[in-house]
C-alpha positions, 0 to 999 in steps of 0.5 A: 185548340189548347184549353187546360182543363180538368178530367171530367171536362175532357170526358164529357168532350165525348168525341171531340177531336184532340191529345190530351196531356198532363203535367207531370215532373215539370212536363206534359205526357200525352194520355194517347199513347201505349206505356209500353210504347213510351218505355221502348222509346225512352229506355230502350230506343235512347241509347241511340237516341239521346233526348238532349231537349227533356233533361230526363234523368232515369228517376223521371223517366221511371216516374213519368212510366210509371204515373202513364201505367196506372193511367193506362190501367185506369188505377190514376187519373189526372187533376188536370189536362191541356187539349193541343191539337198534334199528337206527342208522346211528351213536351214541355213548356216554351215560349209562346206555347207548348214544344211536344216531340212525337219520338216513334215520326222523330218530330219536334212540333211547336203548339201556341197558345190561344192568347197569341196574337196571329201575326205573332205566330204567322211571323216565326212561322216563316222565320222558321222556314226561313232557317230551314234553309240554313245548313246547320238548321231543323227542317221544317216539315208541315205547319197549320196557321190556322190551328197555330201549330208546326212541325220541325224534324228532331235534332238528335245530339248534345247539348255543347256548353264550353268549359267554365272560366274558359280560355277567350282565345279558346273561346274565338279559336272555336267561334272561328273552328265551328260558327264563323261560317254558321254566321256568314252563311246566315247574313249571306242566306237572303238578300239585305233589307235597306231601312231608314235608322230613324225608323229602325231606333223607333221600332225598338224604342216602342218597347218601352210602350209595352203594356206588361211593363206597367204591370204592378206586379213588376220592381217599378226601380228596375224598370225606370232603369229600363227605361233610362238605358233604352231612351239615352242609348236610342238618343245617342244612336240619333247622333250618329251620321248614318241615315240608313241601316242593313237589315239580314237573317238573325237566328235572335238567341245565338250561343251555345245554350242552342247548339248541340252537336250531333254525328252530322255536326253542329246544329242551331235549335229554337228559331223562335226569335229569327227575323231580319236584324243587322249583320252583327246580332248573332256575333255579338250574341256569342261573347256576351254570352258568355259574359253574361254567365260568367263563363271567361276570365275576360272582358273579350274586348280583343276577342270581340274585334279579332272575330269582327275582323276576319267576317269583314274579311271573308264577305269582303268577295261574297258582299262587298257592301256589307264588309265596308267598315265593318270594323270601324263601325263596330261600337256603332253596332254594338248599340244597336245589339245592345237594343234589339237583345232588350227588345227579343227578352221583352217580347217575351212572357214578361215576369221577375225572371225576364225583367232580371235577365233584362237589368243583367244584360243591362251590367254586362253592356255597360260593364263592355262600356267601360271597358272600351273607355266608352260611358255608361248608358244611363240606369237612371 
């Protein structure tokens, strides 16, 4: 049950079992909570429990608490209300819905919008359940497919971001020291699934059939650039001598953006894009995210090659079939990564911002191809 209504509509709803939230300073604050408990959670307990996911400044906290107290005293009434089937002290909009945080029970609950297809909801819940088996992912507690939500353990930690314009050698060192074993653990989590390469390419190419790409609100020139890039890339991959592909479990957005440094070590959050992909997807995304945000001083060609070589050596004992020819197939896997990345982005709530992210990603991809001596892919 997820609706946005006026305050009058909610009052008239009578005994309906639901939790009501109102937008406030870029967040959603639950109206059915004691404002003084909320004050304790945000201002006192936060000394021991940082809330980096909410990114709340002291000014924003004061504004939220003031609003809730005035509402509790019936001195202020919200103009609009979001109705959700679960309780959280505070929440925010996320991909396909909302994430609310229960600060007392230390839970983060994802609630899907009612317009999201139930199969998409089921797939994401299954991905989060799979990820919870990893040593560095949040544990999933409960889920309810009918009501479209699942709850995870709240990860207590601080964001980990590299220094802008960082030394590429340092970025590679961070990868080896902290992230290489994460990628290996994901690769070995489940037996690989072998698929026909042609069928897999068809599933990636089908992103161009997304009806949202026909929206008159989107820049047609940019849409055509995406179509040209994807079609050219798929055609070149079809011309390889390969006929099959091994897929492993992948985070899908593996980068510093989704890393929290906790008292128990680094933890990876936001597994909503978890799915089976080729085994270098997360490795490439780690490095290409730094290229996207222009946080490194070189093209990272040497660093990526070194990381793949290290992964190949690491897998030779535990998964020799996957390790075989990994480094020599780097170009093939890189091109698949481009497609998988664009597919993941286009599956989001498509608007000008996401389209610009795709276009900028394509520019980074083509720039990297030039750096490796390859030809650029078509964009017109």
